[in-house]
Every structure is written in structure tokens, then in C-alpha cells.
VEXKE-705663 format. One line per field, with one value per residue (C-alpha): chain; residue in three letters; x, y, z. Coordinates in Angstrom, 3 decimals. Example, Ala and Ser with C-alpha at 12.3 -4.5 7.8 and 13.67 -1.06 7.14 Angstrom:
! residues 2
logu (A:A) $
vogu (ALA:SER) $
x (12.300:13.670) $
y (-4.500:-1.060) $
z (7.800:7.140) $
This chain:
! residues 353
logu (A:A:A:A:A:A:A:A:A:A:A:A:A:A:A:A:A:A:A:A:A:A:A:A:A:A:A:A:A:A:A:A:A:A:A:A:A:A:A:A:A:A:A:A:A:A:A:A:A:A:A:A:A:A:A:A:A:A:A:A:A:A:A:A:A:A:A:A:A:A:A:A:A:A:A:A:A:A:A:A:A:A:A:A:A:A:A:A:A:A:A:A:A:A:A:A:A:A:A:A:A:A:A:A:A:A:A:A:A:A:A:A:A:A:A:A:A:A:A:A:A:A:A:A:A:A:A:A:A:A:A:A:A:A:A:A:A:A:A:A:A:A:A:A:A:A:A:A:A:A:A:A:A:A:A:A:A:A:A:A:A:A:A:A:A:A:A:A:A:A:A:A:A:A:A:A:A:A:A:A:A:A:A:A:A:A:A:A:A:A:A:A:A:A:A:A:A:A:A:A:A:A:A:A:A:A:A:A:A:A:A:A:A:A:A:A:A:A:A:A:A:A:A:A:A:A:A:A:A:A:A:A:A:A:A:A:A:A:A:A:A:A:A:A:A:A:A:A:A:A:A:A:A:A:A:A:A:A:A:A:A:A:A:A:A:A:A:A:A:A:A:A:A:A:A:A:A:A:A:A:A:A:A:A:A:A:A:A:A:A:A:A:A:A:A:A:A:A:A:A:A:A:A:A:A:A:A:A:A:A:A:A:A:A:A:A:A:A:A:A:A:A:A:A:A:A:A:A:A:A:A:A:A:A:A:A:A:A:A:A:A:A:A:A:A:A:A:A:A:A:A:A:A) $
vogu (MET:THR:VAL:GLN:LEU:LEU:GLY:LEU:THR:PHE:GLU:LYS:LEU:GLN:ASN:TRP:LEU:VAL:GLN:ASP:LEU:HIS:GLN:LYS:PRO:PHE:ARG:ALA:LYS:GLN:LEU:PHE:THR:TRP:LEU:HIS:PHE:ARG:ARG:VAL:THR:SER:PHE:ASP:GLN:MET:THR:ASN:LEU:SER:LEU:SER:PHE:ARG:ASN:SER:LEU:LYS:SER:ASN:THR:GLU:ILE:THR:THR:ALA:GLU:ASN:ALA:GLU:GLU:PHE:GLU:SER:LYS:ASP:GLY:THR:LYS:LYS:TYR:LEU:LEU:GLN:PHE:HIS:GLY:GLY:PRO:ALA:GLU:SER:VAL:LEU:ILE:PRO:ASP:PRO:PRO:ARG:PHE:THR:ALA:CYS:LEU:SER:THR:GLN:TYR:GLY:CYS:ARG:MET:GLY:CYS:LYS:PHE:CYS:MET:THR:GLY:LYS:ALA:GLY:PHE:HIS:GLY:ASN:MET:SER:THR:ALA:GLU:ILE:VAL:ALA:GLN:LEU:TYR:THR:MET:ALA:SER:ASN:SER:GLU:ASN:ARG:ILE:SER:ASN:VAL:VAL:LEU:MET:GLY:MET:GLY:GLU:PRO:MET:ASP:ASN:TRP:ASP:ALA:VAL:ALA:ASP:ALA:LEU:GLU:ILE:ILE:SER:ASP:SER:ARG:GLY:ILE:CYS:ILE:GLY:GLN:ARG:LYS:ILE:THR:VAL:SER:THR:VAL:GLY:VAL:PRO:GLY:GLY:ILE:ARG:LYS:LEU:ILE:ASP:MET:GLU:LYS:GLN:TYR:GLY:LEU:ALA:VAL:SER:LEU:HIS:SER:ALA:ILE:GLN:LYS:THR:ARG:GLU:LEU:ILE:VAL:PRO:SER:ALA:LYS:ALA:MET:SER:LEU:HIS:GLN:LEU:LYS:LYS:ASP:MET:LEU:GLU:TYR:THR:GLY:THR:THR:GLY:ARG:ARG:VAL:THR:ILE:GLU:TYR:CYS:LEU:ILE:LYS:GLY:VAL:ASN:ASP:SER:THR:ASP:GLU:ALA:SER:ALA:LEU:ALA:GLU:TYR:ALA:LYS:GLY:ILE:PRO:CYS:LYS:ILE:ASN:LEU:LEU:ILE:TYR:ASN:PRO:VAL:PRO:GLY:LEU:ASN:TRP:SER:GLY:PRO:SER:GLU:GLU:VAL:ILE:ASN:ARG:PHE:THR:ASN:PHE:LEU:TYR:PRO:ARG:CYS:GLN:ALA:VAL:THR:LEU:ARG:ARG:SER:ARG:GLY:GLY:GLN:VAL:ALA:GLY:ALA:CYS:GLY:GLN:LEU:GLY:ILE:SER:VAL:LEU:ASN:LYS:GLU:ARG:ASP:PRO:GLU:LYS:PRO:ASP:PRO:ASP:LYS) $
x (-21.268:-21.770:-19.393:-17.544:-17.763:-15.333:-12.600:-12.826:-10.360:-11.886:-10.893:-12.273:-15.459:-16.010:-15.388:-17.771:-20.535:-20.300:-19.859:-22.044:-24.687:-24.708:-24.359:-22.801:-19.133:-19.915:-21.756:-18.381:-17.357:-20.700:-20.516:-16.810:-17.449:-20.247:-18.142:-14.727:-15.179:-18.496:-17.965:-21.646:-22.637:-26.127:-27.267:-30.284:-27.927:-26.822:-29.478:-28.224:-28.545:-31.818:-33.934:-33.597:-29.792:-29.706:-31.933:-29.617:-26.663:-28.509:-29.141:-25.603:-23.209:-22.401:-20.650:-18.202:-18.321:-17.196:-19.922:-18.761:-16.255:-14.741:-12.455:-9.764:-7.878:-4.467:-3.437:-1.150:-4.170:-3.480:-6.650:-6.854:-9.864:-11.049:-13.104:-15.128:-15.381:-16.775:-13.253:-12.653:-11.414:-8.883:-7.023:-6.113:-4.486:-4.862:-1.767:-2.079:1.014:-0.465:-0.570:-0.002:-2.639:-1.515:-3.722:-1.977:-3.840:-3.804:-3.656:-4.161:-5.941:-2.819:0.443:2.513:5.937:6.140:8.284:9.254:8.736:5.274:1.837:0.488:3.119:2.179:-1.471:-0.619:-2.193:-5.970:-6.519:-6.033:-8.078:-9.902:-9.192:-12.588:-11.757:-8.386:-10.066:-12.969:-10.514:-9.386:-12.916:-14.012:-11.197:-11.849:-15.519:-14.618:-11.901:-12.377:-9.144:-8.368:-6.143:-3.003:-0.850:-1.355:1.062:0.453:2.173:-0.663:-1.481:-0.016:2.688:1.457:3.650:2.031:-1.387:-0.154:-3.079:-5.471:-2.900:-2.044:-5.697:-6.130:-3.145:-4.636:-8.048:-6.924:-4.544:-7.116:-7.811:-11.513:-11.755:-10.222:-7.070:-4.169:-1.040:1.201:4.151:2.039:1.476:4.082:4.156:6.060:7.666:10.034:11.248:9.323:11.031:9.830:7.716:9.649:9.891:6.081:5.995:8.572:6.591:3.620:5.712:4.253:5.688:4.546:7.040:8.852:9.687:11.761:11.502:15.144:15.762:19.267:21.942:23.441:21.711:21.759:20.287:17.731:16.514:16.115:13.862:12.249:12.073:10.865:14.237:15.552:13.831:15.607:19.228:20.304:22.292:19.196:17.137:19.723:19.803:16.010:16.155:18.769:16.616:13.671:15.652:17.236:13.881:11.725:14.296:12.926:14.699:13.883:12.899:14.721:12.806:14.860:13.272:15.790:15.495:17.573:20.388:19.304:20.173:21.307:25.062:27.799:28.519:24.896:25.096:28.310:26.729:23.725:25.911:27.909:24.761:23.161:26.178:25.210:21.457:19.617:17.734:16.633:16.780:13.938:14.943:12.050:12.072:10.557:7.000:5.903:4.011:2.242:4.027:7.439:10.350:12.036:12.282:13.546:17.136:18.069:18.303:22.090:22.178:19.644:21.727:24.960:23.387:21.909:25.100:27.134:24.926:24.922:26.765:27.861:24.387:22.578:19.546:18.752:15.596:14.692:10.919:9.017:6.049:2.546:-0.577:1.050:-1.686:-4.258:-1.923:-1.756:2.006:4.424:4.313:1.263:-1.558:-3.192:-4.532:-8.065:-7.119:-5.367:-8.406:-10.752:-8.956:-8.370:-10.802:-12.108:-12.338:-8.618:-6.072:-4.005:-0.517:1.022:-0.405) $
y (15.612:13.180:13.753:10.703:11.430:8.701:10.477:13.838:14.655:16.266:19.736:19.195:17.692:20.667:23.184:21.364:21.135:24.826:26.211:23.885:22.570:25.631:23.507:24.469:23.458:21.010:18.809:17.795:15.996:14.202:13.040:12.154:10.016:8.117:7.533:6.732:5.693:3.845:3.152:2.975:2.470:4.019:7.554:6.070:4.774:8.319:8.769:12.040:13.851:15.476:13.847:16.896:16.814:13.096:13.605:16.342:13.986:11.267:13.675:14.989:12.328:8.659:6.409:4.380:0.632:-2.338:-3.382:-6.949:-8.493:-11.966:-13.364:-16.002:-17.434:-19.072:-21.875:-19.436:-17.273:-14.544:-13.268:-11.756:-9.632:-9.117:-5.931:-4.478:-0.688:1.665:2.078:-1.656:-4.625:-4.148:-6.664:-6.127:-8.392:-8.837:-10.360:-11.775:-11.799:-11.485:-9.066:-7.256:-7.385:-5.605:-4.397:-4.140:-1.623:-0.923:2.600:2.058:-0.277:-1.935:-0.004:1.895:1.143:-2.185:-4.083:-7.330:-9.617:-8.272:-9.406:-5.870:-4.517:-7.172:-6.114:-2.610:0.638:1.088:4.121:5.660:4.682:7.520:8.395:6.933:3.627:3.398:3.996:1.654:-1.233:-0.811:-0.573:-3.684:-5.679:-4.164:-5.120:-8.704:-9.183:-10.289:-8.508:-4.817:-3.842:-2.369:-1.567:-0.381:-0.707:0.822:-2.024:-3.514:-2.813:0.420:2.975:5.255:8.183:8.028:8.767:11.122:13.489:10.610:8.769:11.827:12.366:8.661:8.784:11.745:10.090:6.714:8.284:10.833:10.327:10.983:7.977:4.504:6.046:3.999:5.658:7.456:5.268:2.201:3.274:2.675:4.016:1.951:3.293:2.161:5.746:8.374:11.741:14.122:11.460:11.045:14.836:14.993:12.511:14.575:17.768:16.273:16.639:13.438:10.200:7.855:5.116:4.791:1.557:1.642:-1.250:-1.330:-4.880:-4.009:-1.477:-1.763:0.644:-1.656:-4.593:-2.373:-1.027:-4.625:-5.413:-1.977:-0.233:3.029:3.259:4.858:8.049:8.126:7.250:5.255:8.309:10.528:7.831:7.537:11.307:11.344:8.521:10.400:13.516:11.473:9.931:13.267:15.042:12.400:10.643:7.328:4.498:3.559:-0.005:-1.263:-4.037:-6.451:-9.340:-12.110:-13.507:-16.475:-15.491:-11.856:-10.095:-12.845:-12.883:-11.914:-8.856:-7.770:-8.343:-6.316:-3.464:-3.477:-3.391:-0.484:1.378:1.015:2.560:5.792:5.235:4.572:1.562:-2.003:-4.390:-6.809:-9.660:-11.292:-14.380:-14.129:-15.447:-17.206:-15.059:-16.732:-16.123:-15.367:-17.805:-16.340:-18.277:-17.850:-18.771:-21.960:-21.962:-22.087:-18.920:-17.175:-17.972:-16.856:-13.541:-12.961:-13.871:-11.550:-8.602:-9.194:-7.732:-5.383:-3.785:-2.500:-4.769:-7.548:-9.672:-12.557:-12.382:-15.435:-14.194:-14.856:-15.646:-17.416:-20.076:-17.428:-15.339:-12.728:-12.653:-9.913:-9.379:-11.577:-9.041:-7.904:-11.033:-9.620:-6.514:-8.609:-10.871:-7.880:-6.483:-9.754:-10.625:-14.125:-14.864:-14.376:-17.029:-16.343:-15.429:-17.020:-20.470) $
z (-8.715:-5.836:-2.932:-1.603:2.112:3.109:1.160:2.953:5.698:8.775:7.611:4.101:5.513:7.792:5.021:2.685:5.285:6.146:2.638:0.562:2.948:5.233:8.371:11.695:12.107:14.937:12.437:11.008:14.205:14.395:10.802:10.922:14.010:12.291:9.192:10.623:14.258:14.146:10.438:9.511:5.890:5.950:6.746:8.530:11.229:12.098:14.752:16.267:12.934:11.976:9.291:7.040:7.356:6.586:3.563:2.348:2.702:0.803:-2.054:-2.358:-1.116:-0.878:1.620:-0.445:0.109:-1.921:-4.339:-3.848:-1.449:-1.637:1.055:0.491:3.466:3.309:5.673:7.493:8.393:5.834:4.179:0.716:-0.166:-3.719:-3.608:-6.432:-6.502:-9.122:-10.508:-10.809:-8.798:-6.017:-3.894:-0.247:2.325:6.086:7.673:11.214:13.439:16.963:18.625:15.311:12.573:9.420:6.588:3.206:1.041:-2.690:-4.100:-7.841:-10.232:-11.538:-11.700:-14.251:-12.697:-14.563:-12.036:-13.750:-10.745:-9.944:-11.112:-10.624:-12.985:-15.498:-15.200:-16.347:-15.193:-15.265:-13.056:-9.632:-6.618:-4.891:-1.280:-0.363:-2.068:-0.311:3.059:2.257:1.801:5.386:6.748:4.856:6.432:9.866:9.729:8.798:11.403:14.987:15.879:15.788:12.876:14.432:11.401:7.829:4.928:1.505:-0.316:-2.357:-5.985:-7.318:-6.537:-3.703:-4.772:-8.235:-6.684:-4.008:-3.434:-2.760:-0.648:1.462:2.387:3.137:5.498:7.316:7.623:8.947:11.476:12.741:16.460:15.822:13.519:13.268:14.751:13.405:14.823:12.339:13.345:12.582:8.968:6.252:2.702:0.151:-3.025:-5.762:-5.921:-7.842:-8.459:-5.749:-4.042:-0.801:-0.565:-0.479:2.392:4.266:3.690:5.540:8.725:10.120:11.473:8.717:7.913:4.591:2.783:-0.401:-2.867:-3.924:-5.248:-6.387:-5.493:-8.972:-11.355:-14.396:-12.458:-10.782:-14.137:-15.343:-12.370:-11.954:-15.359:-13.793:-12.012:-15.197:-14.056:-10.707:-10.023:-6.980:-5.906:-5.838:-4.145:-1.367:-1.005:-0.554:1.991:4.003:3.940:5.229:8.094:8.978:9.078:10.780:12.940:11.654:9.909:6.317:5.486:2.390:0.628:-1.451:-3.357:-4.041:-7.591:-8.705:-11.040:-11.194:-7.914:-5.547:-6.190:-3.746:-5.910:-5.489:-1.728:-1.563:-3.524:-1.192:1.909:0.494:-0.569:2.850:4.600:6.308:5.880:9.147:7.833:8.210:5.275:4.620:2.357:0.511:-1.659:-5.127:-5.272:-8.481:-10.991:-13.944:-17.222:-15.717:-15.767:-12.695:-9.451:-5.921:-4.981:-3.150:0.641:0.312:-1.788:0.466:3.541:1.838:0.808:4.272:6.117:3.902:4.796:8.539:10.429:7.628:7.807:10.874:10.717:8.265:8.326:6.062:5.647:4.532:2.512:3.769:1.755:-1.189:-1.304:-2.223:-4.443:-1.706:-1.163:-2.182:-5.952:-6.530:-6.307:-9.526:-11.206:-10.866:-12.848:-15.491:-15.854:-16.022:-19.064:-20.889:-23.661:-22.858:-26.583:-27.035:-26.009:-22.914:-24.170:-21.066:-21.767) $
């Protein structure tokens, strides 16, 4: 079985080199530096490694890269990348907000959470991304950007907590000081709430950020928008958020996508304000982005302002975020069309047309 080097944490890389290739431990630092600091894609570029060692690596391992990469740039400067890996197509987004440059990474090919406002949920689930593929997304964007990527959010295709082992190793790799070195506090993991998921993040005893895709603080409405919410009550989700804030000392980001006539009423705003009480958090309000085949739409400016003004100052921090990258289908909820197209039989009519 070929080893995906890009997916090995430093500790796993060192153990593998010593136990399987019978190399000295110091080789791990040399190889890790080439892979994650210099980010080379060929063993021939690793000039301080002996030819025999490089040949051994060529025979037993691979450096994961996108087989094909297409870049689409929106007028606001946001770039969406369509990357083809062995497991399938993945979409990633680079969001410029100088001096911050944020990479939004995917963790799965599609998603099994089935969120009703989301193209990825509509695409269905087609497999987990490997750690190497998650990391390779970041390196592809870094190599194509003139600016250093400062922040990483795992908010692309997929539910990170549903592919936890791969995600946990990816977090460790991209925050390692010997590599690309994105600070732990500059990395955020998003989740709709998977039983036991936030507990796993807490158990890492790191400073990674947590974003919770809530979308409603009324259980019935939330289950309409996020069907997987049936497996986890709002009460338990709040309990997990409080455990995270109490353990890490960091605030939670609550993500709330405003959908006309679904979760934009004053009653919904009141429920959200009540739910957020006692949780050290900031609330990011998003406006629904159009998804082909869905009849939902975003609220009017009047409704958006009424909802926002109701929350503040009842809540600690409320931000209305205007989505970026909509022109290239790279905004919140729009990723996943590549996966949907991959699975659709071109001989069959599109059910959404």
C-alpha cells in the first residue's frame, strides 16, 4: 500500500521512517521540512537526502497533489478552486480580506448531513477526503497566491466531525511550527453538531476555534433546515459549546443563515437571543445564497435589519456577513456542484430543470 506522506503528522512520519524504512529519527525533520515548509512536489527536489533514500521513498510513497486544478475568480477577489484528487473533485475557496487571507477547506466529497440550504448537502455523500487531500488543498492555494495564507477554516464541502481522524491529523500538520505553521488560533473547525464531535475537539487540548452552524434555536425549525439535528438536541449542543468555552477559554462562533420565511421571524430572533445567553460567543449572520433547484431566497433588507437589530445588544457580538465569491458559486452553501455533476448521468434529464 502506497503511503501518502503529506497525510502523516510529524510523529507518525518519524515512526514510519524508523520502523518501516529503518532510517534514523533525524530524517523525519528533513523530510517534514521538504514536504510542509518548502512544499516540494518531487523527491528529486530533496537535495539533502541521499539518492538511495529518495529512491526508497519513490518506491513506497507518494506526495499527494491535485491531478487537475482550475481557478475561478469573483469580482470581489475571492477565488474558488476546483481540484481533482484520486477520491474525486473537491472545491476550496481563498477569501482575501487584507491583511487576512483565509483558506476555506473541504473535508469530504459531498456531505451526509443533508442541510436543505446547501448545495453540498444536495450533492449527497461520496466519501471522506484523506488527511493528505485536505492538506493538499491548502498547499495548492498557497502555491497560487501571492499573499501568505493567514487563516484556515474547515467550512467547505463536508462535515469535519464526520471525518474526524483525517481532520485531526490535518489540523496537527498545518499548525506544526516545522511546516506551513498556521497558528492554532487562526484555524477554525465548523460543525452542525455531531454527537461526540465537539468533545473530540476539546480532547485535543489545543486552541483551534469552533464554529457551530446553528441556523435556528427552535428545534423543529432547525430539523427542517438541518435534518441531522434530529440526532442531537439543542440542549446537548449548547452543553457541548459551554464545555468547549470552559475548557479552551475561547468564544464559539455561531453561524446563522437567514432564509426568507423559514428562520427570519422575530420569534426566531428571540429564540436565538435566549439560546445564546450564557454562551461566550459571537453570532455571524449570513444571508442565504441561491442554490439551483431550491425555491428558498434571502430575506429583504428590512427583515435582515430587523433581525439584526433585535439581537444586538441582547447578544454579546453580532456581525452581518455579506458572503464572498457568489459569482463563481463559491459562497456559503454553494460548494458541491462539481460532486453533483460527477454523479449525474449525462443521458438523464436534470430533475431541477
